[in-house]
PQR file of N, CA, C, O and H, with PARSE charges and radii, in Angstrom:
ATOM      1  N   MET A   1     105.787 107.472  93.354 -0.4000 1.5000
ATOM      2  CA  MET A   1     104.674 106.559  93.174 -0.0000 2.0000
ATOM      3  C   MET A   1     103.788 106.597  94.409  0.5500 1.7000
ATOM      4  O   MET A   1     104.248 106.894  95.512 -0.5500 1.4000
ATOM      5  N   HIS A   2     102.547 106.302  94.214 -0.4000 1.5000
ATOM      6  CA  HIS A   2     101.590 106.367  95.308 -0.0000 2.0000
ATOM      7  C   HIS A   2     101.278 104.979  95.830  0.5500 1.7000
ATOM      8  O   HIS A   2     100.944 104.080  95.059 -0.5500 1.4000
ATOM      9  H   HIS A   2     102.174 106.061  93.318  0.4000 1.0000
ATOM     10  N   ARG A   3     101.387 104.802  97.127 -0.4000 1.5000
ATOM     11  CA  ARG A   3     101.119 103.502  97.729 -0.0000 2.0000
ATOM     12  C   ARG A   3      99.613 103.291  97.796  0.5500 1.7000
ATOM     13  O   ARG A   3      98.866 104.197  98.164 -0.5500 1.4000
ATOM     14  H   ARG A   3     101.659 105.532  97.754  0.4000 1.0000
ATOM     15  N   VAL A   4      99.177 102.098  97.439 -0.4000 1.5000
ATOM     16  CA  VAL A   4      97.744 101.781  97.448 -0.0000 2.0000
ATOM     17  C   VAL A   4      97.527 100.475  98.198  0.5500 1.7000
ATOM     18  O   VAL A   4      98.436  99.657  98.343 -0.5500 1.4000
ATOM     19  H   VAL A   4      99.783 101.362  97.140  0.4000 1.0000
ATOM     20  N   PHE A   5      96.309 100.306  98.664 -0.4000 1.5000
ATOM     21  CA  PHE A   5      95.936  99.028  99.239 -0.0000 2.0000
ATOM     22  C   PHE A   5      95.808  97.993  98.133  0.5500 1.7000
ATOM     23  O   PHE A   5      95.268  98.277  97.064 -0.5500 1.4000
ATOM     24  H   PHE A   5      95.571 100.971  98.547  0.4000 1.0000
ATOM     25  N   VAL A   6      96.304  96.803  98.395 -0.4000 1.5000
ATOM     26  CA  VAL A   6      96.074  95.678  97.502 -0.0000 2.0000
ATOM     27  C   VAL A   6      95.224  94.690  98.280  0.5500 1.7000
ATOM     28  O   VAL A   6      95.633  94.178  99.321 -0.5500 1.4000
ATOM     29  H   VAL A   6      96.743  96.572  99.264  0.4000 1.0000
ATOM     30  N   ALA A   7      94.048  94.436  97.762 -0.4000 1.5000
ATOM     31  CA  ALA A   7      93.110  93.599  98.505 -0.0000 2.0000
ATOM     32  C   ALA A   7      93.587  92.161  98.608  0.5500 1.7000
ATOM     33  O   ALA A   7      94.056  91.574  97.633 -0.5500 1.4000
ATOM     34  H   ALA A   7      93.716  94.852  96.916  0.4000 1.0000
ATOM     35  N   ASN A   8      93.459  91.608  99.796 -0.4000 1.5000
ATOM     36  CA  ASN A   8      93.670  90.184 100.020 -0.0000 2.0000
ATOM     37  C   ASN A   8      92.781  89.775 101.183  0.5500 1.7000
ATOM     38  O   ASN A   8      91.953  90.570 101.628 -0.5500 1.4000
ATOM     39  H   ASN A   8      93.078  92.085 100.588  0.4000 1.0000
ATOM     40  N   ALA A   9      92.926  88.586 101.671 -0.4000 1.5000
ATOM     41  CA  ALA A   9      92.027  88.085 102.707 -0.0000 2.0000
ATOM     42  C   ALA A   9      92.020  88.965 103.950  0.5500 1.7000
ATOM     43  O   ALA A   9      90.971  89.158 104.565 -0.5500 1.4000
ATOM     44  H   ALA A   9      93.598  87.940 101.309  0.4000 1.0000
ATOM     45  N   SER A  10      93.168  89.496 104.323 -0.4000 1.5000
ATOM     46  CA  SER A  10      93.220  90.307 105.537 -0.0000 2.0000
ATOM     47  C   SER A  10      93.099  91.804 105.257  0.5500 1.7000
ATOM     48  O   SER A  10      93.041  92.599 106.196 -0.5500 1.4000
ATOM     49  H   SER A  10      94.020  89.339 103.823  0.4000 1.0000
ATOM     50  N   PHE A  11      93.059  92.205 103.981 -0.4000 1.5000
ATOM     51  CA  PHE A  11      92.815  93.594 103.572 -0.0000 2.0000
ATOM     52  C   PHE A  11      93.860  94.565 104.123  0.5500 1.7000
ATOM     53  O   PHE A  11      93.556  95.731 104.375 -0.5500 1.4000
ATOM     54  H   PHE A  11      93.105  91.560 103.218  0.4000 1.0000
ATOM     55  N   ASP A  12      95.095  94.080 104.310 -0.4000 1.5000
ATOM     56  CA  ASP A  12      96.108  94.960 104.886 -0.0000 2.0000
ATOM     57  C   ASP A  12      97.451  94.917 104.147  0.5500 1.7000
ATOM     58  O   ASP A  12      98.446  95.429 104.661 -0.5500 1.4000
ATOM     59  H   ASP A  12      95.342  93.133 104.106  0.4000 1.0000
ATOM     60  N   ARG A  13      97.496  94.333 102.988 -0.4000 1.5000
ATOM     61  CA  ARG A  13      98.757  94.188 102.266 -0.0000 2.0000
ATOM     62  C   ARG A  13      99.119  95.507 101.591  0.5500 1.7000
ATOM     63  O   ARG A  13      98.319  96.067 100.842 -0.5500 1.4000
ATOM     64  H   ARG A  13      96.688  93.917 102.571  0.4000 1.0000
ATOM     65  N   LEU A  14     100.312  95.994 101.855 -0.4000 1.5000
ATOM     66  CA  LEU A  14     100.730  97.285 101.312 -0.0000 2.0000
ATOM     67  C   LEU A  14     102.089  97.200 100.622  0.5500 1.7000
ATOM     68  O   LEU A  14     102.869  98.150 100.679 -0.5500 1.4000
ATOM     69  H   LEU A  14     100.962  95.539 102.463  0.4000 1.0000
ATOM     70  N   ASP A  15     102.379  96.085  99.976 -0.4000 1.5000
ATOM     71  CA  ASP A  15     103.702  95.928  99.390 -0.0000 2.0000
ATOM     72  C   ASP A  15     103.747  96.188  97.888  0.5500 1.7000
ATOM     73  O   ASP A  15     104.724  95.827  97.233 -0.5500 1.4000
ATOM     74  H   ASP A  15     101.745  95.313  99.929  0.4000 1.0000
ATOM     75  N   TYR A  16     102.736  96.791  97.346 -0.4000 1.5000
ATOM     76  CA  TYR A  16     102.745  97.218  95.948 -0.0000 2.0000
ATOM     77  C   TYR A  16     102.528  98.718  95.886  0.5500 1.7000
ATOM     78  O   TYR A  16     101.856  99.296  96.740 -0.5500 1.4000
ATOM     79  H   TYR A  16     101.942  97.084  97.879  0.4000 1.0000
ATOM     80  N   TRP A  17     103.104  99.342  94.868 -0.4000 1.5000
ATOM     81  CA  TRP A  17     102.920 100.771  94.641 -0.0000 2.0000
ATOM     82  C   TRP A  17     102.258 100.967  93.288  0.5500 1.7000
ATOM     83  O   TRP A  17     102.461 100.189  92.356 -0.5500 1.4000
ATOM     84  H   TRP A  17     103.650  98.873  94.175  0.4000 1.0000
ATOM     85  N   LEU A  18     101.481 102.001  93.204 -0.4000 1.5000
ATOM     86  CA  LEU A  18     100.827 102.334  91.946 -0.0000 2.0000
ATOM     87  C   LEU A  18     101.888 102.813  90.968  0.5500 1.7000
ATOM     88  O   LEU A  18     102.549 103.823  91.211 -0.5500 1.4000
ATOM     89  H   LEU A  18     101.316 102.633  93.961  0.4000 1.0000
ATOM     90  N   HIS A  19     102.053 102.097  89.870 -0.4000 1.5000
ATOM     91  CA  HIS A  19     103.114 102.371  88.902 -0.0000 2.0000
ATOM     92  C   HIS A  19     102.583 103.172  87.719  0.5500 1.7000
ATOM     93  O   HIS A  19     103.281 104.042  87.198 -0.5500 1.4000
ATOM     94  H   HIS A  19     101.516 101.277  89.673  0.4000 1.0000
ATOM     95  N   HIS A  20     101.398 102.899  87.306 -0.4000 1.5000
ATOM     96  CA  HIS A  20     100.785 103.656  86.206 -0.0000 2.0000
ATOM     97  C   HIS A  20      99.285 103.724  86.448  0.5500 1.7000
ATOM     98  O   HIS A  20      98.622 102.688  86.412 -0.5500 1.4000
ATOM     99  H   HIS A  20     100.831 102.193  87.729  0.4000 1.0000
ATOM    100  N   PRO A  21      98.730 104.890  86.689 -0.5600 1.5000
ATOM    101  CA  PRO A  21      99.410 106.183  86.796  0.2800 2.0000
ATOM    102  C   PRO A  21     100.311 106.254  88.020  0.5500 1.7000
ATOM    103  O   PRO A  21     100.164 105.474  88.961 -0.5500 1.4000
ATOM    104  N   ARG A  22     101.260 107.215  87.995 -0.4000 1.5000
ATOM    105  CA  ARG A  22     102.327 107.247  88.990 -0.0000 2.0000
ATOM    106  C   ARG A  22     102.000 108.006  90.274  0.5500 1.7000
ATOM    107  O   ARG A  22     102.748 107.876  91.243 -0.5500 1.4000
ATOM    108  H   ARG A  22     101.379 107.849  87.231  0.4000 1.0000
ATOM    109  N   SER A  23     100.941 108.778  90.331 -0.4000 1.5000
ATOM    110  CA  SER A  23     100.695 109.594  91.518 -0.0000 2.0000
ATOM    111  C   SER A  23      99.210 109.881  91.675  0.5500 1.7000
ATOM    112  O   SER A  23      98.407 109.601  90.785 -0.5500 1.4000
ATOM    113  H   SER A  23     100.334 108.884  89.543  0.4000 1.0000
ATOM    114  N   VAL A  24      98.865 110.440  92.819 -0.4000 1.5000
ATOM    115  CA  VAL A  24      97.486 110.848  93.044 -0.0000 2.0000
ATOM    116  C   VAL A  24      97.096 111.921  92.032  0.5500 1.7000
ATOM    117  O   VAL A  24      95.975 111.915  91.522 -0.5500 1.4000
ATOM    118  H   VAL A  24      99.517 110.667  93.542  0.4000 1.0000
ATOM    119  N   ALA A  25      98.015 112.844  91.737 -0.4000 1.5000
ATOM    120  CA  ALA A  25      97.736 113.881  90.744 -0.0000 2.0000
ATOM    121  C   ALA A  25      97.434 113.256  89.384  0.5500 1.7000
ATOM    122  O   ALA A  25      96.532 113.704  88.675 -0.5500 1.4000
ATOM    123  H   ALA A  25      98.925 112.849  92.150  0.4000 1.0000
ATOM    124  N   ASP A  26      98.196 112.214  89.021 -0.4000 1.5000
ATOM    125  CA  ASP A  26      97.937 111.525  87.758 -0.0000 2.0000
ATOM    126  C   ASP A  26      96.577 110.831  87.786  0.5500 1.7000
ATOM    127  O   ASP A  26      95.869 110.803  86.780 -0.5500 1.4000
ATOM    128  H   ASP A  26      98.929 111.850  89.597  0.4000 1.0000
ATOM    129  N   LEU A  27      96.214 110.267  88.951 -0.4000 1.5000
ATOM    130  CA  LEU A  27      94.888 109.664  89.077 -0.0000 2.0000
ATOM    131  C   LEU A  27      93.813 110.705  88.833  0.5500 1.7000
ATOM    132  O   LEU A  27      92.874 110.469  88.073 -0.5500 1.4000
ATOM    133  H   LEU A  27      96.790 110.290  89.768  0.4000 1.0000
ATOM    134  N   GLU A  28      93.949 111.870  89.484 -0.4000 1.5000
ATOM    135  CA  GLU A  28      92.967 112.934  89.327 -0.0000 2.0000
ATOM    136  C   GLU A  28      92.947 113.450  87.899  0.5500 1.7000
ATOM    137  O   GLU A  28      91.890 113.827  87.393 -0.5500 1.4000
ATOM    138  H   GLU A  28      94.712 112.061  90.102  0.4000 1.0000
ATOM    139  N   ALA A  29      94.101 113.474  87.243 -0.4000 1.5000
ATOM    140  CA  ALA A  29      94.187 113.958  85.867 -0.0000 2.0000
ATOM    141  C   ALA A  29      93.482 113.020  84.885  0.5500 1.7000
ATOM    142  O   ALA A  29      93.191 113.411  83.755 -0.5500 1.4000
ATOM    143  H   ALA A  29      94.960 113.169  87.654  0.4000 1.0000
ATOM    144  N   MET A  30      93.208 111.793  85.311 -0.4000 1.5000
ATOM    145  CA  MET A  30      92.502 110.857  84.442 -0.0000 2.0000
ATOM    146  C   MET A  30      91.059 111.305  84.207  0.5500 1.7000
ATOM    147  O   MET A  30      90.410 110.849  83.265 -0.5500 1.4000
ATOM    148  H   MET A  30      93.445 111.476  86.230  0.4000 1.0000
ATOM    149  N   GLY A  31      90.561 112.193  85.056 -0.4000 1.5000
ATOM    150  CA  GLY A  31      89.204 112.713  84.885 -0.0000 2.0000
ATOM    151  C   GLY A  31      88.178 111.603  84.855  0.5500 1.7000
ATOM    152  O   GLY A  31      88.123 110.767  85.757 -0.5500 1.4000
ATOM    153  H   GLY A  31      91.087 112.563  85.821  0.4000 1.0000
ATOM    154  N   GLU A  32      87.361 111.598  83.807 -0.4000 1.5000
ATOM    155  CA  GLU A  32      86.292 110.608  83.692 -0.0000 2.0000
ATOM    156  C   GLU A  32      86.818 109.189  83.503  0.5500 1.7000
ATOM    157  O   GLU A  32      86.092 108.222  83.735 -0.5500 1.4000
ATOM    158  H   GLU A  32      87.406 112.277  83.074  0.4000 1.0000
ATOM    159  N   ALA A  33      88.073 109.058  83.084 -0.4000 1.5000
ATOM    160  CA  ALA A  33      88.647 107.720  82.915 -0.0000 2.0000
ATOM    161  C   ALA A  33      88.873 107.040  84.266  0.5500 1.7000
ATOM    162  O   ALA A  33      88.983 105.816  84.338 -0.5500 1.4000
ATOM    163  H   ALA A  33      88.663 109.843  82.896  0.4000 1.0000
ATOM    164  N   LEU A  34      88.941 107.849  85.352 -0.4000 1.5000
ATOM    165  CA  LEU A  34      89.095 107.282  86.687 -0.0000 2.0000
ATOM    166  C   LEU A  34      87.719 106.874  87.178  0.5500 1.7000
ATOM    167  O   LEU A  34      86.932 107.699  87.642 -0.5500 1.4000
ATOM    168  H   LEU A  34      88.851 108.843  85.293  0.4000 1.0000
ATOM    169  N   ARG A  35      87.454 105.603  87.067 -0.4000 1.5000
ATOM    170  CA  ARG A  35      86.141 105.071  87.433 -0.0000 2.0000
ATOM    171  C   ARG A  35      86.346 103.666  87.973  0.5500 1.7000
ATOM    172  O   ARG A  35      87.386 103.054  87.730 -0.5500 1.4000
ATOM    173  H   ARG A  35      88.093 104.933  86.690  0.4000 1.0000
ATOM    174  N   PRO A  36      85.384 103.161  88.689 -0.5600 1.5000
ATOM    175  CA  PRO A  36      85.528 101.788  89.192  0.2800 2.0000
ATOM    176  C   PRO A  36      85.826 100.814  88.047  0.5500 1.7000
ATOM    177  O   PRO A  36      85.195 100.861  86.991 -0.5500 1.4000
ATOM    178  N   GLY A  37      86.786  99.947  88.279 -0.4000 1.5000
ATOM    179  CA  GLY A  37      87.144  98.943  87.282 -0.0000 2.0000
ATOM    180  C   GLY A  37      88.266  99.341  86.354  0.5500 1.7000
ATOM    181  O   GLY A  37      88.698  98.530  85.536 -0.5500 1.4000
ATOM    182  H   GLY A  37      87.298  99.909  89.137  0.4000 1.0000
ATOM    183  N   VAL A  38      88.762 100.594  86.457 -0.4000 1.5000
ATOM    184  CA  VAL A  38      89.831 101.026  85.560 -0.0000 2.0000
ATOM    185  C   VAL A  38      91.070 100.161  85.803  0.5500 1.7000
ATOM    186  O   VAL A  38      91.379  99.815  86.943 -0.5500 1.4000
ATOM    187  H   VAL A  38      88.411 101.253  87.122  0.4000 1.0000
ATOM    188  N   ARG A  39      91.777  99.816  84.722 -0.4000 1.5000
ATOM    189  CA  ARG A  39      92.974  98.969  84.810 -0.0000 2.0000
ATOM    190  C   ARG A  39      94.198  99.830  85.099  0.5500 1.7000
ATOM    191  O   ARG A  39      94.364 100.903  84.520 -0.5500 1.4000
ATOM    192  H   ARG A  39      91.526 100.097  83.795  0.4000 1.0000
ATOM    193  N   VAL A  40      95.054  99.349  86.001 -0.4000 1.5000
ATOM    194  CA  VAL A  40      96.304 100.018  86.347 -0.0000 2.0000
ATOM    195  C   VAL A  40      97.405  98.969  86.414  0.5500 1.7000
ATOM    196  O   VAL A  40      97.143  97.768  86.349 -0.5500 1.4000
ATOM    197  H   VAL A  40      94.919  98.477  86.471  0.4000 1.0000
ATOM    198  N   ILE A  41      98.629  99.435  86.543 -0.4000 1.5000
ATOM    199  CA  ILE A  41      99.773  98.553  86.735 -0.0000 2.0000
ATOM    200  C   ILE A  41     100.357  98.854  88.116  0.5500 1.7000
ATOM    201  O   ILE A  41     100.629 100.009  88.443 -0.5500 1.4000
ATOM    202  H   ILE A  41      98.843 100.410  86.596  0.4000 1.0000
ATOM    203  N   LEU A  42     100.545  97.810  88.920 -0.4000 1.5000
ATOM    204  CA  LEU A  42     101.181  97.934  90.220 -0.0000 2.0000
ATOM    205  C   LEU A  42     102.627  97.485  90.106  0.5500 1.7000
ATOM    206  O   LEU A  42     102.958  96.610  89.306 -0.5500 1.4000
ATOM    207  H   LEU A  42     100.324  96.872  88.654  0.4000 1.0000
ATOM    208  N   PHE A  43     103.481  98.092  90.912 -0.4000 1.5000
ATOM    209  CA  PHE A  43     104.898  97.781  90.919 -0.0000 2.0000
ATOM    210  C   PHE A  43     105.263  97.301  92.305  0.5500 1.7000
ATOM    211  O   PHE A  43     105.060  98.025  93.279 -0.5500 1.4000
ATOM    212  H   PHE A  43     103.212  98.803  91.562  0.4000 1.0000
ATOM    213  N   GLY A  44     105.796  96.100  92.419 -0.4000 1.5000
ATOM    214  CA  GLY A  44     106.097  95.515  93.729 -0.0000 2.0000
ATOM    215  C   GLY A  44     107.574  95.400  94.004  0.5500 1.7000
ATOM    216  O   GLY A  44     108.417  95.746  93.176 -0.5500 1.4000
ATOM    217  H   GLY A  44     105.962  95.511  91.628  0.4000 1.0000
ATOM    218  N   SER A  45     107.868  94.901  95.193 -0.4000 1.5000
ATOM    219  CA  SER A  45     109.264  94.678  95.553 -0.0000 2.0000
ATOM    220  C   SER A  45     109.861  93.669  94.582  0.5500 1.7000
ATOM    221  O   SER A  45     109.163  92.778  94.098 -0.5500 1.4000
ATOM    222  H   SER A  45     107.184  94.620  95.866  0.4000 1.0000
ATOM    223  N   GLY A  46     111.132  93.806  94.302 -0.4000 1.5000
ATOM    224  CA  GLY A  46     111.771  92.930  93.331 -0.0000 2.0000
ATOM    225  C   GLY A  46     111.439  93.300  91.905  0.5500 1.7000
ATOM    226  O   GLY A  46     111.622  92.486  91.000 -0.5500 1.4000
ATOM    227  H   GLY A  46     111.700  94.530  94.695  0.4000 1.0000
ATOM    228  N   SER A  47     110.954  94.506  91.681 -0.4000 1.5000
ATOM    229  CA  SER A  47     110.633  95.036  90.348 -0.0000 2.0000
ATOM    230  C   SER A  47     109.557  94.248  89.615  0.5500 1.7000
ATOM    231  O   SER A  47     109.512  94.269  88.385 -0.5500 1.4000
ATOM    232  H   SER A  47     110.805  95.168  92.416  0.4000 1.0000
ATOM    233  N   GLN A  48     108.699  93.561  90.338 -0.4000 1.5000
ATOM    234  CA  GLN A  48     107.632  92.832  89.670 -0.0000 2.0000
ATOM    235  C   GLN A  48     106.442  93.744  89.401  0.5500 1.7000
ATOM    236  O   GLN A  48     106.104  94.598  90.221 -0.5500 1.4000
ATOM    237  H   GLN A  48     108.735  93.543  91.337  0.4000 1.0000
ATOM    238  N   GLU A  49     105.813  93.556  88.246 -0.4000 1.5000
ATOM    239  CA  GLU A  49     104.636  94.319  87.877 -0.0000 2.0000
ATOM    240  C   GLU A  49     103.414  93.432  87.989  0.5500 1.7000
ATOM    241  O   GLU A  49     103.479  92.236  87.703 -0.5500 1.4000
ATOM    242  H   GLU A  49     106.087  92.862  87.580  0.4000 1.0000
ATOM    243  N   GLN A  50     102.299  94.016  88.405 -0.4000 1.5000
ATOM    244  CA  GLN A  50     101.060  93.270  88.596 -0.0000 2.0000
ATOM    245  C   GLN A  50      99.897  94.085  88.031  0.5500 1.7000
ATOM    246  O   GLN A  50      99.592  95.156  88.556 -0.5500 1.4000
ATOM    247  H   GLN A  50     102.247  94.987  88.637  0.4000 1.0000
ATOM    248  N   PRO A  51      99.238  93.600  86.968 -0.5600 1.5000
ATOM    249  CA  PRO A  51      98.038  94.280  86.499  0.2800 2.0000
ATOM    250  C   PRO A  51      96.967  94.226  87.582  0.5500 1.7000
ATOM    251  O   PRO A  51      96.864  93.248  88.321 -0.5500 1.4000
ATOM    252  N   ALA A  52      96.185  95.271  87.664 -0.4000 1.5000
ATOM    253  CA  ALA A  52      95.130  95.336  88.675 -0.0000 2.0000
ATOM    254  C   ALA A  52      94.001  96.224  88.165  0.5500 1.7000
ATOM    255  O   ALA A  52      94.133  96.909  87.150 -0.5500 1.4000
ATOM    256  H   ALA A  52      96.268  96.066  87.063  0.4000 1.0000
ATOM    257  N   ARG A  53      92.895  96.194  88.890 -0.4000 1.5000
ATOM    258  CA  ARG A  53      91.802  97.122  88.608 -0.0000 2.0000
ATOM    259  C   ARG A  53      91.521  97.891  89.883  0.5500 1.7000
ATOM    260  O   ARG A  53      91.655  97.360  90.986 -0.5500 1.4000
ATOM    261  H   ARG A  53      92.788  95.638  89.714  0.4000 1.0000
ATOM    262  N   LEU A  54      91.128  99.153  89.722 -0.4000 1.5000
ATOM    263  CA  LEU A  54      90.850  99.994  90.879 -0.0000 2.0000
ATOM    264  C   LEU A  54      89.364 100.013  91.188  0.5500 1.7000
ATOM    265  O   LEU A  54      88.527 100.030  90.285 -0.5500 1.4000
ATOM    266  H   LEU A  54      91.019  99.584  88.826  0.4000 1.0000
ATOM    267  N   GLU A  55      89.053 100.011  92.462 -0.4000 1.5000
ATOM    268  CA  GLU A  55      87.689 100.192  92.948 -0.0000 2.0000
ATOM    269  C   GLU A  55      87.757 101.169  94.112  0.5500 1.7000
ATOM    270  O   GLU A  55      88.667 101.091  94.936 -0.5500 1.4000
ATOM    271  H   GLU A  55      89.733  99.997  93.195  0.4000 1.0000
ATOM    272  N   PHE A  56      86.804 102.085  94.184 -0.4000 1.5000
ATOM    273  CA  PHE A  56      86.791 103.017  95.309 -0.0000 2.0000
ATOM    274  C   PHE A  56      86.010 102.400  96.454  0.5500 1.7000
ATOM    275  O   PHE A  56      84.868 101.973  96.280 -0.5500 1.4000
ATOM    276  H   PHE A  56      86.064 102.149  93.514  0.4000 1.0000
ATOM    277  N   GLN A  57      86.624 102.354  97.616 -0.4000 1.5000
ATOM    278  CA  GLN A  57      85.994 101.787  98.802 -0.0000 2.0000
ATOM    279  C   GLN A  57      85.611 102.917  99.746  0.5500 1.7000
ATOM    280  O   GLN A  57      86.464 103.491 100.422 -0.5500 1.4000
ATOM    281  H   GLN A  57      87.551 102.700  97.758  0.4000 1.0000
ATOM    282  N   GLU A  58      84.318 103.232  99.787 -0.4000 1.5000
ATOM    283  CA  GLU A  58      83.867 104.332 100.630 -0.0000 2.0000
ATOM    284  C   GLU A  58      84.161 104.089 102.101  0.5500 1.7000
ATOM    285  O   GLU A  58      84.380 105.039 102.853 -0.5500 1.4000
ATOM    286  H   GLU A  58      83.625 102.765  99.238  0.4000 1.0000
ATOM    287  N   GLU A  59      84.167 102.822 102.522 -0.4000 1.5000
ATOM    288  CA  GLU A  59      84.394 102.506 103.931 -0.0000 2.0000
ATOM    289  C   GLU A  59      85.752 102.996 104.422  0.5500 1.7000
ATOM    290  O   GLU A  59      85.886 103.398 105.578 -0.5500 1.4000
ATOM    291  H   GLU A  59      83.989 102.051 101.912  0.4000 1.0000
ATOM    292  N   VAL A  60      86.743 102.965 103.563 -0.4000 1.5000
ATOM    293  CA  VAL A  60      88.085 103.411 103.942 -0.0000 2.0000
ATOM    294  C   VAL A  60      88.491 104.677 103.195  0.5500 1.7000
ATOM    295  O   VAL A  60      89.605 105.169 103.373 -0.5500 1.4000
ATOM    296  H   VAL A  60      86.634 102.638 102.625  0.4000 1.0000
ATOM    297  N   ASN A  61      87.603 105.205 102.363 -0.4000 1.5000
ATOM    298  CA  ASN A  61      87.801 106.451 101.627 -0.0000 2.0000
ATOM    299  C   ASN A  61      89.084 106.447 100.800  0.5500 1.7000
ATOM    300  O   ASN A  61      89.855 107.406 100.835 -0.5500 1.4000
ATOM    301  H   ASN A  61      86.698 104.806 102.217  0.4000 1.0000
ATOM    302  N   CYS A  62      89.308 105.364 100.054 -0.4000 1.5000
ATOM    303  CA  CYS A  62      90.468 105.329  99.178 -0.0000 2.0000
ATOM    304  C   CYS A  62      90.227 104.334  98.045  0.5500 1.7000
ATOM    305  O   CYS A  62      89.304 103.520  98.084 -0.5500 1.4000
ATOM    306  H   CYS A  62      88.682 104.585 100.026  0.4000 1.0000
ATOM    307  N   TRP A  63      91.086 104.430  97.042 -0.4000 1.5000
ATOM    308  CA  TRP A  63      91.064 103.473  95.947 -0.0000 2.0000
ATOM    309  C   TRP A  63      91.782 102.216  96.382  0.5500 1.7000
ATOM    310  O   TRP A  63      92.831 102.284  97.023 -0.5500 1.4000
ATOM    311  H   TRP A  63      91.835 105.091  97.011  0.4000 1.0000
ATOM    312  N   VAL A  64      91.225 101.074  96.039 -0.4000 1.5000
ATOM    313  CA  VAL A  64      91.823  99.783  96.364 -0.0000 2.0000
ATOM    314  C   VAL A  64      92.111  99.063  95.058  0.5500 1.7000
ATOM    315  O   VAL A  64      91.254  99.000  94.177 -0.5500 1.4000
ATOM    316  H   VAL A  64      90.373 101.019  95.518  0.4000 1.0000
ATOM    317  N   ALA A  65      93.320  98.518  94.932 -0.4000 1.5000
ATOM    318  CA  ALA A  65      93.723  97.793  93.732 -0.0000 2.0000
ATOM    319  C   ALA A  65      93.479  96.308  93.933  0.5500 1.7000
ATOM    320  O   ALA A  65      93.938  95.710  94.906 -0.5500 1.4000
ATOM    321  H   ALA A  65      94.016  98.569  95.648  0.4000 1.0000
ATOM    322  N   TYR A  66      92.748  95.725  92.991 -0.4000 1.5000
ATOM    323  CA  TYR A  66      92.477  94.281  93.013 -0.0000 2.0000
ATOM    324  C   TYR A  66      93.267  93.630  91.892  0.5500 1.7000
ATOM    325  O   TYR A  66      92.961  93.847  90.719 -0.5500 1.4000
ATOM    326  H   TYR A  66      92.376  96.211  92.200  0.4000 1.0000
ATOM    327  N   PRO A  67      94.284  92.831  92.229 -0.5600 1.5000
ATOM    328  CA  PRO A  67      95.068  92.165  91.172  0.2800 2.0000
ATOM    329  C   PRO A  67      94.174  91.332  90.259  0.5500 1.7000
ATOM    330  O   PRO A  67      93.212  90.707  90.705 -0.5500 1.4000
ATOM    331  N   VAL A  68      94.517  91.337  88.969 -0.4000 1.5000
ATOM    332  CA  VAL A  68      93.756  90.559  87.977 -0.0000 2.0000
ATOM    333  C   VAL A  68      94.642  89.509  87.338  0.5500 1.7000
ATOM    334  O   VAL A  68      94.186  88.754  86.479 -0.5500 1.4000
ATOM    335  H   VAL A  68      95.299  91.844  88.608  0.4000 1.0000
TER
END
C-alpha cells in the first residue's frame, strides 16, 4: 500500500495508507479517472477504513487525501 498525506490542521498526519487503489502504479493505471476529487478508501491503524477524496497539491508535488 502507498502511504499518503491525510490533511489536517497541521498538514503532517501520516497514519493512513492508501487502500484502494493499493499502489502508485494502480493510481497511474486509473488514467483519466485519476483526477482531483476522485474517491478512495484509506486504511488506518487498527484496521479502520476511511473514505476520502484525492487532490493534487502542486506545492508538495503529491496527492493528498481529504477524509470525507
